[in-house]
C-alpha positions in Angstrom: 46.6 76.6 -31.0 47.9 79.7 -29.2 44.5 80.5 -27.6 44.5 84.0 -25.9 48.3 84.2 -25.5 48.4 87.5 -27.5 45.2 89.2 -26.1 45.2 92.9 -26.0 45.2 92.9 -22.2 48.7 91.7 -22.3 49.8 94.7 -24.5 48.1 97.5 -22.5 48.9 96.6 -18.9 48.9 98.5 -15.7 50.4 97.6 -12.4 47.5 95.3 -11.5 48.8 92.9 -14.3 52.5 93.5 -14.0 54.4 91.0 -12.1 51.6 88.4 -11.7 52.8 85.0 -12.7 56.3 86.2 -13.4 59.1 83.9 -13.1 62.1 84.8 -11.1 65.2 85.1 -13.3 68.2 83.7 -11.6 71.3 85.9 -12.1 74.1 83.9 -13.7 77.3 83.9 -11.9 79.2 84.5 -15.1 78.3 87.1 -17.8 77.1 85.7 -21.2 79.7 84.7 -23.7 80.6 87.4 -26.3 79.6 87.0 -30.0 81.5 84.6 -32.0 83.4 85.3 -35.2 80.2 85.9 -37.2 79.4 89.0 -35.1 75.7 87.9 -35.1 73.7 87.1 -32.0 71.6 83.9 -31.6 68.6 83.6 -29.3 68.4 81.3 -26.3 65.8 78.5 -26.4 63.5 78.6 -23.4 62.8 74.9 -23.7 60.6 74.7 -26.8 60.8 78.1 -28.4 62.9 77.3 -31.5 59.9 78.2 -33.7 59.6 81.6 -32.1 63.4 82.2 -32.4 63.4 81.4 -36.1 60.5 83.8 -36.8 62.1 86.6 -34.6 65.4 86.3 -36.5 63.6 86.6 -39.8 61.8 89.8 -38.6 65.1 91.2 -37.4 66.8 90.6 -40.7 63.9 92.3 -42.5 65.4 95.8 -42.1 62.3 97.6 -43.3 60.3 95.9 -40.5 62.7 96.6 -37.7 63.3 100.2 -38.8 59.5 100.8 -38.9 59.3 99.4 -35.4 62.2 101.5 -34.2 60.5 104.6 -35.6 57.8 104.4 -32.9 59.0 106.4 -29.9 58.1 106.5 -26.2 55.5 109.2 -26.8 53.5 106.6 -28.7 54.4 103.3 -27.1 55.1 104.5 -23.5 58.1 103.2 -21.6 58.9 100.0 -19.8 59.7 102.0 -16.7 56.0 103.2 -16.6 54.6 99.7 -16.8 54.1 99.6 -13.0 52.3 102.9 -12.8 48.5 102.9 -12.4 46.6 103.6 -15.6 49.8 103.9 -17.7 49.2 102.9 -21.3 52.3 100.9 -22.1 52.4 98.8 -25.2 54.6 96.0 -24.0 54.8 93.8 -27.1 56.3 96.4 -29.5 58.5 97.8 -26.6 59.9 94.4 -25.8 60.4 93.6 -29.4 62.3 96.9 -29.9 64.5 96.1 -27.0 65.1 92.5 -28.1 66.1 93.7 -31.6 68.5 96.3 -30.1 70.1 93.5 -28.0 70.4 91.3 -31.1 72.0 94.0 -33.1 74.2 95.7 -30.5 74.7 93.8 -27.3 77.9 91.8 -27.3 76.6 88.5 -26.2 76.4 85.1 -28.0 72.6 84.8 -27.5 69.8 87.0 -26.3 67.0 86.0 -24.1 63.3 86.2 -25.1 62.0 85.9 -21.5 60.9 89.5 -21.3 59.2 89.3 -24.7 57.3 86.1 -23.9 56.2 87.6 -20.6 54.8 90.5 -22.5 52.8 87.9 -24.5 51.5 86.6 -21.2 53.2 83.2 -21.6 53.8 81.0 -18.6 56.5 78.4 -18.3 54.2 75.7 -19.7 53.8 77.7 -22.9 57.6 78.2 -23.2 58.1 74.4 -23.0 55.4 73.7 -25.6 56.3 73.8 -29.3 53.8 75.5 -31.6 53.4 75.8 -35.4 55.6 78.7 -36.7 53.1 79.5 -39.5 50.3 80.1 -37.0 52.6 82.0 -34.7 53.4 84.3 -37.6 49.8 85.2 -38.1 48.9 85.6 -34.5 52.0 87.6 -33.7 51.2 90.0 -36.6 47.7 90.3 -35.3 48.9 91.0 -31.8 51.3 93.7 -33.1 48.5 95.3 -35.1 46.3 95.4 -32.0 49.1 96.8 -29.9 49.8 99.6 -32.4 46.3 100.8 -32.8 46.2 104.6 -32.4 49.9 105.0 -33.3 51.7 106.0 -36.5 52.6 102.3 -36.8 49.0 101.1 -37.0 49.5 100.0 -40.6 53.0 98.6 -40.2 52.0 95.0 -40.9 49.5 95.9 -43.6 52.0 98.1 -45.3 54.8 95.5 -45.4 53.0 92.1 -45.7 49.4 92.7 -46.8 48.4 91.4 -50.3 45.2 90.8 -52.2 44.0 87.8 -54.1 40.9 88.2 -56.4 38.8 85.2 -57.2 36.8 85.6 -60.5 34.0 83.5 -62.1 33.3 84.4 -65.8 29.9 83.5 -67.3 30.4 81.9 -70.8 27.1 83.3 -72.1 26.8 86.9 -70.8 30.5 87.4 -70.0 29.6 88.8 -66.6 32.5 88.6 -64.1 31.7 87.8 -60.5 34.6 88.8 -58.1 35.4 88.0 -54.5 38.5 89.7 -53.0 40.6 88.1 -50.2 43.3 89.7 -48.1 46.4 87.7 -47.2 49.5 88.1 -45.0 51.0 84.8 -46.2 50.2 82.4 -49.0 49.7 78.7 -48.2 50.7 76.5 -51.1 50.4 72.7 -51.6 53.4 70.4 -51.4 51.9 67.0 -52.1 52.0 66.0 -55.8 53.7 69.3 -56.8 57.3 69.6 -58.0 58.0 73.0 -56.6 56.8 76.6 -55.8 56.4 77.8 -59.4 54.2 74.8 -60.2 52.1 75.3 -57.1 51.6 79.0 -57.9 50.7 78.1 -61.5 48.1 75.7 -60.3 46.6 78.4 -58.0 46.8 81.5 -60.1 47.0 80.5 -63.8 45.0 77.3 -64.2 41.3 77.8 -64.5 38.5 75.6 -63.1 35.5 75.0 -65.5 31.9 74.6 -64.6 30.3 72.4 -67.3 28.2 69.4 -68.0 26.4 68.5 -64.8 28.5 70.9 -62.7 27.1 74.3 -63.9 27.3 77.7 -62.3 24.2 79.8 -61.6 24.7 83.2 -63.1 23.0 86.1 -61.4 22.7 88.1 -64.6 21.4 85.3 -66.7 19.4 83.9 -63.8 20.1 80.3 -64.9 22.7 77.6 -64.7 25.4 78.2 -67.3 28.9 77.2 -68.2 31.6 79.3 -66.5 35.3 79.4 -65.7 36.8 80.1 -62.3 40.3 81.6 -61.6 42.3 83.5 -59.1 45.0 86.2 -59.5 47.2 88.2 -57.3 45.8 91.7 -57.4 48.2 93.4 -55.0 51.7 92.3 -54.2 53.2 93.2 -50.8 56.9 94.3 -50.3 57.5 91.1 -48.5 55.9 87.8 -49.6 55.5 85.1 -47.0 54.8 81.6 -48.3 53.8 78.6 -46.1 54.4 75.1 -47.4 51.7 72.5 -46.6 54.1 69.9 -45.4 51.6 68.4 -42.9 48.7 66.4 -44.3 46.1 63.9 -43.1 45.9 60.3 -44.3 42.2 59.5 -44.2 42.8 55.8 -44.8 45.1 55.5 -41.9 43.4 58.3 -39.9 46.7 59.9 -39.0 48.7 63.0 -39.7 51.9 62.7 -41.7 54.7 65.0 -43.0 55.2 65.3 -46.7 59.0 64.9 -47.3 59.1 64.7 -51.1 61.2 67.0 -53.1 59.9 70.5 -53.4 62.0 73.1 -55.1 61.9 76.9 -54.8 63.9 79.5 -56.6 66.3 82.2 -55.3 64.5 84.7 -57.5 61.0 84.5 -58.7 59.0 86.6 -61.2 55.4 86.8 -60.1 54.1 88.5 -63.3 52.4 85.3 -64.6 50.3 85.1 -61.4 49.2 88.7 -61.2 46.0 90.3 -62.5 47.8 93.4 -63.7 50.9 92.7 -65.9 51.6 96.1 -67.6 54.1 97.4 -65.0 57.8 97.2 -65.2 59.4 93.8 -64.7 61.1 95.0 -61.5 57.6 95.3 -59.8 57.2 91.5 -60.0 60.7 90.3 -59.1 61.3 88.8 -55.6 64.4 87.5 -54.0 64.5 84.8 -51.3 66.0 86.1 -48.0 64.8 83.6 -45.3 63.9 79.9 -45.1 62.5 78.5 -41.9 63.3 74.9 -41.7 61.5 72.1 -39.8 63.4 69.0 -38.7 61.3 66.1 -37.5 57.8 64.8 -37.8 54.3 66.1 -37.6 54.1 65.6 -33.8 57.3 67.3 -32.9 60.7 68.5 -34.1 63.0 71.5 -34.3 63.0 74.7 -36.2 66.0 76.7 -37.4 66.3 79.3 -40.1 68.6 80.2 -43.1 68.8 84.0 -43.5 70.4 86.3 -46.1 72.2 89.1 -44.3 70.8 91.9 -46.4 72.6 94.7 -44.6 75.9 92.7 -44.3 76.0 93.0 -40.5 77.7 89.6 -40.0 81.2 88.3 -40.8 81.1 85.6 -43.3 84.0 83.3 -44.2 83.9 79.6 -44.8 86.6 77.2 -43.6 87.7 76.0 -47.0 88.0 79.6 -48.4 90.1 80.5 -45.4 92.5 77.6 -46.0 92.8 78.4 -49.7 93.6 82.1 -49.1 96.1 81.3 -46.4 97.9 78.8 -48.6 98.0 81.0 -51.8 99.2 84.0 -49.9 101.8 82.1 -48.0 103.2 80.8 -51.3 103.3 84.3 -52.8 104.7 86.2 -49.9 106.6 84.6 -47.1 107.3 88.1 -45.7 103.6 88.6 -45.2 103.4 85.2 -43.6 105.8 86.3 -41.0 104.1 89.6 -40.5 100.8 87.8 -39.9 102.2 86.5 -36.7 102.0 90.0 -35.3 98.3 91.0 -35.4 98.9 94.3 -33.8 101.3 95.4 -36.5 98.9 94.3 -39.2 95.9 96.2 -37.8 98.0 99.4 -37.1 99.3 99.3 -40.6 95.8 99.0 -42.2 94.3 101.7 -40.0 97.3 104.1 -40.6 96.6 104.0 -44.4 93.0 105.2 -43.8 92.2 108.8 -44.4 89.1 108.7 -42.3 89.4 108.7 -38.5 87.3 105.6 -38.0 86.6 102.5 -40.0 83.7 99.9 -39.7 85.0 96.8 -38.0 83.6 94.6 -40.8 85.6 96.6 -43.4 88.7 96.3 -41.2 88.2 92.5 -41.3 87.7 92.6 -45.0 90.9 94.6 -45.6 92.8 92.2 -43.5 91.5 89.4 -45.7 92.4 91.3 -48.9 95.8 92.5 -47.7 97.1 89.4 -46.0 95.0 86.6 -47.5 93.7 85.5 -44.2 90.6 86.2 -42.2 91.0 87.4 -38.6 88.7 84.7 -37.2 90.6 81.9 -38.9 94.1 83.0 -37.9 93.8 84.6 -34.5 90.5 83.2 -33.0 92.3 80.7 -30.8 94.6 83.3 -29.3 92.4 86.4 -28.9 88.8 85.6 -29.8 86.9 87.7 -32.4 88.3 90.9 -33.9 85.9 93.0 -31.8 87.1 91.4 -28.6 90.7 92.0 -29.5 90.0 95.7 -30.2 88.2 96.0 -26.9 91.1 94.5 -25.1 93.6 97.1 -26.4 91.9 100.5 -25.6 95.3 102.1 -25.2 95.9 101.6 -29.0 92.4 101.5 -30.6 89.5 103.9 -30.4 86.6 101.4 -30.6 82.9 102.1 -30.4 80.9 98.9 -29.9 77.6 100.6 -30.6 78.7 102.2 -34.0 80.9 99.1 -34.6 83.7 101.4 -35.8 87.4 101.6 -34.9 90.2 104.1 -35.2 93.8 104.3 -34.3 94.9 106.6 -31.5 97.2 109.4 -32.9 100.4 108.3 -31.1 100.1 104.9 -32.6 99.7 105.9 -36.3 102.4 104.6 -38.6 103.8 106.5 -41.6 101.6 105.9 -44.7 102.8 102.9 -46.7 101.0 101.8 -49.9 100.2 98.2 -50.6 103.1 96.4 -52.1 101.0 95.1 -55.0 99.5 98.5 -55.7 96.0 97.3 -54.9 93.2 99.7 -53.8 92.0 98.1 -50.6 88.5 99.6 -51.0 88.1 98.7 -54.6 87.6 95.0 -54.4 84.0 94.1 -55.4 81.8 92.3 -53.0 81.0 88.7 -54.0 77.2 89.0 -53.7 76.2 87.6 -57.1 76.5 83.9 -56.1 74.1 82.1 -58.4 71.6 79.3 -57.5 73.5 77.0 -59.8 76.8 77.9 -61.3 75.9 76.2 -64.6 72.5 77.9 -64.8 71.7 81.6 -65.2 68.9 83.0 -63.0 65.4 82.9 -64.5 65.1 86.7 -64.3 67.1 89.8 -63.8 68.5 90.3 -60.4 68.9 93.6 -58.6 71.9 93.4 -56.4 70.5 95.9 -53.9 69.9 93.0 -51.4 73.4 91.8 -50.8 74.9 89.8 -48.0 75.7 86.2 -47.4 73.6 83.4 -45.8 73.7 82.3 -42.2 72.2 79.4 -40.4 70.6 80.7 -37.1 69.9 77.8 -34.9 68.8 79.1 -31.5 72.1 80.2 -29.8 74.3 79.0 -32.6 75.0 81.1 -35.7 77.2 79.9 -38.5 77.8 80.9 -42.2 76.5 78.7 -45.0 76.8 78.7 -48.7 73.9 79.6 -50.9 73.9 76.2 -52.5 73.3 74.6 -49.1 69.7 75.7 -49.4 69.2 73.0 -52.0 69.6 70.5 -49.1 66.3 71.7 -47.7 64.2 70.8 -50.7 63.2 67.4 -49.3 63.5 65.0 -46.4 62.7 65.1 -42.7 64.7 68.4 -42.4 63.2 70.6 -45.1 61.9 74.1 -45.8 58.6 75.0 -44.1 58.2 78.7 -44.6 59.7 80.9 -47.4 60.2 84.7 -47.2 60.8 86.8 -50.3 61.5 90.5 -50.6 61.0 92.7 -53.6 64.2 93.0 -55.6 63.6 96.7 -56.2 63.8 97.5 -52.4 66.9 99.6 -52.0 69.0 99.8 -48.8 70.7 103.0 -48.0 74.5 102.9 -48.1 74.8 104.0 -44.5 72.9 101.0 -43.3 75.4 98.5 -44.7 77.5 97.1 -42.0 76.0 99.4 -39.4 74.0 97.5 -36.7 73.1 100.8 -35.0 71.3 102.3 -38.0 67.9 103.8 -37.1 68.0 102.6 -33.6 66.4 105.1 -31.2 68.8 107.1 -29.0 67.5 105.8 -25.7 68.1 102.2 -26.9 71.6 103.1 -28.2 72.4 104.5 -24.7 70.9 101.4 -23.0 72.9 99.0 -25.1 76.1 101.1 -24.8 75.7 101.0 -21.0 74.9 97.3 -21.1 78.0 96.6 -23.2 80.1 98.6 -20.7 78.7 96.6 -17.9 79.3 93.4 -19.7 82.9 94.3 -20.5 83.4 95.1 -16.8 81.8 91.9 -15.6 83.8 89.9 -18.2 87.0 91.6 -17.0 86.1 90.8 -13.4 85.1 87.2 -14.3 88.3 86.8 -16.3 90.3 88.1 -13.4 88.5 85.8 -11.0 88.8 82.8 -13.4 92.5 83.4 -14.1 93.6 84.9 -10.8 95.4 82.6 -8.4 96.2 83.2 -4.7 99.7 82.3 -3.7 101.0 81.9 -0.1 104.5 83.3 0.0 106.6 81.9 2.9 109.6 84.1 3.6 112.8 82.3 4.7 113.7 85.1 7.1 110.6 84.1 9.2 111.5 80.3 9.3 113.9 78.0 11.0 114.8 74.4 10.2 114.7 71.9 13.0 113.4 68.3 13.5 113.5 67.6 9.8 111.3 70.4 8.6 110.8 74.2 8.3 108.9 75.9 11.1 107.8 79.6 11.4 109.8 81.6 14.0 106.7 83.8 14.5 103.0 83.0 14.0 101.9 81.5 10.8 100.1 84.8 9.9 103.2 86.8 10.4 105.4 84.4 8.3 103.1 84.2 5.2 102.4 86.9 2.7 99.4 86.4 0.3 99.7 87.4 -3.3 97.0 87.4 -6.0 98.4 87.2 -9.6 97.1 86.3 -13.0 98.0 82.7 -14.0 98.8 83.9 -17.5 101.6 86.0 -16.3 105.2 84.7 -16.4 107.4 83.4 -13.6 109.5 86.5 -14.2 106.4 88.7 -13.5 105.9 86.8 -10.3 109.5 87.2 -9.2 109.3 90.9 -10.0 106.1 91.2 -7.9 107.9 89.5 -5.0 110.9 91.8 -5.3 108.5 94.8 -5.1 106.8 93.4 -2.0 110.1 92.7 -0.3 112.0 95.9 -0.9 114.9 94.9 1.4 115.7 91.6 -0.2 119.3 91.1 -1.0 121.1 88.5 -3.1 119.6 85.7 -5.2 115.9 85.0 -4.9 114.8 81.4 -5.4 111.2 80.4 -5.5 110.4 76.8 -4.5 107.1 74.9 -4.3 106.4 74.2 -0.6 103.9 72.0 1.0 102.8 72.0 4.7 103.2 68.4 6.1 102.5 67.1 9.6 106.2 67.5 10.3 106.3 71.1 9.1 106.9 72.9 5.8 108.9 70.9 3.2 110.3 72.3 -0.1 110.1 70.6 -3.5 111.2 71.7 -7.0 112.6 75.1 -7.6 110.6 77.2 -10.1 112.7 78.0 -13.2 112.1 79.6 -16.6 111.2 83.2 -16.2 109.6 83.3 -19.6 107.1 80.5 -18.8 103.6 81.3 -17.7 102.5 80.4 -14.2 99.8 78.2 -15.7 102.3 76.2 -17.9 104.5 75.4 -14.9 101.5 74.1 -13.0 101.3 76.8 -10.3 97.8 76.3 -8.9 95.5 78.4 -6.9 96.4 78.3 -3.2 99.9 77.1 -3.8 102.6 77.6 -1.2 105.8 79.2 -2.5 109.0 79.5 -0.4 111.2 82.5 -1.0 114.8 81.8 -0.1 118.4 81.7 -1.5 118.1 78.1 -2.6 120.8 76.8 -0.1 120.1 77.3 3.5 117.6 78.7 6.0 119.0 80.3 9.2 122.4 78.7 8.5 121.1 75.2 8.2 121.3 73.4 4.8 117.8 72.3 3.7 117.3 69.1 1.7 114.4 69.5 -0.8 112.4 67.2 -3.1 110.1 64.2 -2.6 113.1 61.9 -1.6 113.6 64.0 1.5 110.0 64.4 2.7 109.9 64.3 6.6 107.6 61.6 8.0 106.2 61.8 11.5 106.3 58.3 13.2 104.5 57.4 16.4 106.8 55.4 18.6 105.3 53.2 21.3 107.0 51.4 24.1 105.6 49.2 26.8 105.1 51.1 30.1 106.2 49.8 33.5 103.3 49.0 35.9 102.8 51.5 38.7 101.7 49.5 41.7 98.9 51.1 43.7 97.4 52.6 40.6 96.2 51.8 37.2 98.9 50.7 34.7 100.1 53.1 32.0 99.9 50.8 29.0 102.2 52.7 26.6 104.6 55.5 26.6 104.2 57.3 23.3 106.4 59.8 21.5 106.7 61.3 18.0 109.8 61.3 16.0 110.5 62.8 12.5 112.6 61.0 10.0 113.3 61.6 6.3 111.4 59.2 4.0 114.8 58.1 2.7 116.1 57.0 6.1 117.0 53.3 6.2 115.2 51.1 8.8 118.5 50.1 10.3 119.3 53.8 11.1 115.8 54.2 12.4 116.2 51.2 14.8 119.6 52.4 16.0 118.1 55.8 16.7 115.1 54.5 18.6 116.6 51.4 20.3 120.4 52.0 20.6 120.8 49.2 23.2 119.1 46.7 20.9 115.6 45.4 20.6 112.9 44.5 18.2 110.9 47.0 16.0 107.4 46.2 14.9 104.9 48.0 12.7 101.1 47.9 12.8 99.8 46.3 9.6 96.2 47.1 10.4 94.4 50.1 8.9 93.3 53.0 11.1 89.7 51.7 11.3 90.7 48.1 12.2 91.7 46.5 15.5 95.3 47.2 16.2 96.4 43.6 16.7 98.3 42.9 13.5 101.8 43.9 14.5 104.6 42.6 12.3 108.3 42.4 13.1 110.8 44.1 11.0 113.3 41.4 10.2 117.0 41.8 9.8 116.8 41.7 6.0 114.3 44.6 6.2 116.9 47.0 7.7 118.1 48.0 4.2 114.6 49.3 3.3 113.8 53.0 3.6 111.0 54.5 5.6 109.1 55.1 2.3 109.6 51.7 0.8 108.7 50.0 4.0 105.3 51.8 3.9 105.7 54.0 6.9 103.8 57.2 6.4 102.8 60.2 8.6 101.0 58.9 11.7 102.2 55.3 11.4 103.0 53.6 14.7 106.1 51.4 15.4 106.5 49.4 18.6 109.9 49.1 20.2 110.3 46.0 22.4 113.4 45.8 24.6 115.0 42.5 25.4 112.9 41.6 28.4 109.7 42.2 26.3 110.7 39.9 23.5 108.9 36.9 24.9 105.8 38.4 23.2 107.3 37.8 19.8 107.4 34.6 17.8 110.4 35.7 15.7 110.1 32.8 13.3 106.6 33.8 12.2 107.2 37.5 12.7 103.9 38.0 14.5 103.2 39.6 17.9 101.3 37.1 20.0 97.7 38.2 20.9 98.8 41.8 21.4 96.2 44.5 22.0 96.4 48.0 23.4 95.1 46.6 26.8 98.6 45.4 27.7 100.0 45.5 31.3 101.8 43.4 33.9 101.3 40.4 36.3 103.7 39.6 39.1 104.8 36.0 39.7 106.4 34.9 43.0 108.3 31.6 43.3 106.8 29.2 46.0 108.4 26.1 44.6 111.7 26.4 46.5 112.3 27.9 49.9 115.6 29.6 49.0 113.9 31.5 46.1 110.8 32.3 48.1 111.3 36.1 47.9 112.2 36.1 44.3 109.5 37.4 41.9 109.3 38.7 38.3 106.9 40.9 36.3 105.4 39.3 33.2 103.7 41.3 30.4 100.3 40.1 29.7 96.9 41.1 28.2 93.4 40.1 29.1 93.6 37.5 26.3 96.9 35.9 27.5 96.5 32.2 28.5 97.7 31.2 32.1 99.9 28.4 30.7 101.9 31.1 28.8 102.3 33.2 31.8 103.5 30.2 33.8 106.1 29.3 31.1 107.3 33.0 30.9 107.7 33.1 34.7 109.7 29.8 34.8 112.1 31.2 32.2 112.4 34.6 33.9 113.0 32.8 37.3 115.5 30.6 35.6 113.8 27.4 36.8 114.0 24.0 35.2 111.4 23.8 32.4 110.4 20.3 33.7 108.8 22.1 36.6 106.0 23.1 34.1 104.6 19.6 34.4 104.1 19.8 38.2 103.3 23.4 38.9 100.5 25.8 38.9 99.7 29.5 39.4 97.8 30.5 42.4 96.6 34.1 43.2 98.0 35.5 46.4 95.6 37.4 48.6 96.3 40.7 50.3 97.3 38.9 53.6 99.7 36.6 51.7 97.4 33.5 51.5 97.5 31.3 48.5 94.1 31.0 46.8 92.8 28.3 44.5 95.0 27.6 41.5 93.8 28.9 38.2 93.1 26.5 35.3 95.9 26.7 32.8 93.6 27.0 29.8 91.9 30.1 31.3 92.8 33.6 29.9 93.6 36.4 32.3 90.1 37.7 31.7 88.4 34.4 32.4 90.5 34.0 35.6 89.1 37.4 36.7 92.6 38.6 37.4 93.3 42.3 37.8 96.3 43.6 35.9 99.2 43.9 38.4 97.9 41.0 40.5 100.4 38.8 42.4 100.5 35.1 41.5 102.3 32.3 43.2 104.2 29.6 41.3 103.4 26.5 43.4 103.9 22.7 43.1 100.9 20.7 42.0 98.8 20.5 39.0 96.1 23.2 38.4 92.6 22.0 37.9 91.1 22.0 34.4 88.1 24.1 33.5 85.8 21.1 34.3 87.3 20.5 37.7 86.8 21.9 41.3 89.5 22.7 43.8 88.3 22.0 47.4 89.8 22.8 50.8 89.1 20.7 54.0 90.3 20.4 57.6 90.3 17.0 59.5 89.8 17.0 63.4 88.4 19.3 66.1 89.1 23.0 66.2 91.6 22.4 69.0 93.4 19.4 67.4 92.9 20.3 63.7 95.4 19.1 61.1 96.6 21.6 58.4 94.3 22.5 55.5 94.2 19.9 52.8 93.2 20.3 49.1 91.7 18.0 46.6 90.7 18.3 42.9 87.5 16.7 41.8 85.4 16.7 38.7 82.4 19.0 38.7 80.1 15.9 38.2 81.5 14.1 41.3 79.0 13.1 44.0 79.3 14.1 47.6 80.2 10.5 48.6 83.0 10.5 46.0 84.3 13.8 47.4 84.2 12.5 51.0 86.1 9.4 50.1 88.8 11.4 48.4 89.1 13.7 51.5 89.4 10.7 53.8 92.0 9.1 51.5 93.9 12.4 51.4 93.9 12.6 55.2 94.9 8.9 55.6 91.6 7.9 57.2 90.2 5.7 54.5 88.4 2.5 55.5 
């Protein structure tokens, strides 16, 4: 299945291999998260490498394997730095495995990456996304390691720890000759289908005999004939570590498909292999094995997910279940309310415990255990939400604690040691026994003696996630779609040295210790930088001495850059800390200092709520990154009282007025000016300020992206509204129409008639009466204004009788004062092709309609011609009809 992914070429590489096909590793913007409360590191999933992660964690928590691997130095394996040198013999797989194990043990990160290791395998991104069988991976990885270690002192590492021998025997019933065939194994594969559990499967394999009889006889080489015989198998040599693979996947020949066996299959926590061995005369301890790892498969035969349950033999992790935390807290609180109060001060608790220690330094795990024993509460339960894990808390207080992340030990600096004080209950904090003898079933004794040398609790390592579990939780993996797939047992007689317990740096080479120590220092530095970047906020401080208040808002007296001071501060600090920082920056400040939230508005800077509560954090009062803060005395700026808050926000209003037409040039349609008013200003006050001599005020109801035609009149009842309630915001336009402009407005409907921004003027001169011949008026109009409206406005402005409207028309006046053809009254200014500012004459006579023609004619010779005459005819009139009308008009008809 894995093909040549572990070929020797990938273990002994020179620069001609190195780098080819390597993936670029993007550098994360933030450092990896620190370890959680278990103090154990998970492994990142590269896409489909959960099977690899489960196996690697099992090897890591096999201390004899990792220590044997760590014993191989650079003189035998080479160094990763030499991998690019020509002809350098660098054994990449064991080197990368060493480095990964050191990271998992010492590097303070939630999960390690296997990218470098899989690259040493020669895997590409396709292989990392493809899930393989963990049993086959185990065999091939061991084979690759053996190949990599040829010629080193670790050449027999795999053989020494995992190699066993099975002997198959056939005994002739007649001559008693024994025929033997010996087989080596690194793992035993046992049946699941039709078997109740592991002991039954081993009994079937190594105790039950197969008989050759009747028609199925055995040919004996000694007897040289077919004889009756018995066949059996026994375990001849037992390895220190026994790996057992369960045949969960089978093939259904009737359906021609693979399937996963999910029936119940039990396996013990301790197992005595004496019944299955060839030699049984040794001491019972030689045959006793204890379960320490269970690789679990969840899913079906064509895909799924692997994770692993592991016993923490060296007690490297912190183990505490939720319900036990709750019980201890409750019991201790009931017994000792004084201690309950003291628990609120974690610094005092830790200083008290470390002060009672005779040794200078104490393993962090023991410190956590003493906290549990002394106060009835685990660190991770009580303080996790405030400070994170105990290690992180110790690292964050270097002025008090001497903490070594690599050795995982902590001491108290001399000046912080407290006078010795014995425990109030007289307990020896180091005498409490470890609870490592949890039985498989509380009602059932183990099947054999148990050596407690392999201690530790169980953890579920599921890729990046690590969490403690109870030993009885393993029973849940006996059956179902999520069930045990590989079992790992260790000899119970294997002893662990006391110095290895709780010491993740045990037996790790010096160069890896130094590398991890430097990496942890760099991680701590990056986390501090990231923490500062994530929690640091930039504030813009506006100093009142650099501002003046006018036109409804604050404006800098100098440039903006000179009026603002930038300050970076941690959002977790208090308002009092901020005030103190400002005082230090402004050494000459006198009197009270008030800090107010400010906001730059189009009108200028406006102040909102004052910041109050020096004990509150900046985060809790909502002070965000980039906030503007005004520093003042809380009353006035430059002698002017300043109104603050949202009810006094200044609003910039665009005020438009109709412009007078400038003859001889193009008309200026509007005069435009900006005015600032408080949003609480009433419209009545606004109108009096903008139109003191009276007038009408209109607002534009259209949005900024629409045509500006929807002007609405503010009615008298609107005058009690405020600028804010009336919907006037920054940039809104209001139109002020003086009394002579109000003909544009139909006050009853409140709408401005056909108003656009192309507004200008037309002049109308009275030709109806001789005494008013010189009188003329200016009429506002647009290109859409109808001529009949212009005529009616002119009649009113000229104060003529409105009855004249039935017998009058508008005629353009040429530059030499000649009246031109009258304009149809249903024409617009645009259709009449009139230029803005044109002069029109108000004359007697009806204007032609849009379907009529206006004709001029003269009767008589040039010398005796009568005055010009005019007639109006339909467009469809014939020449004869026009001629008859002309004769009739001239009195020559007939």
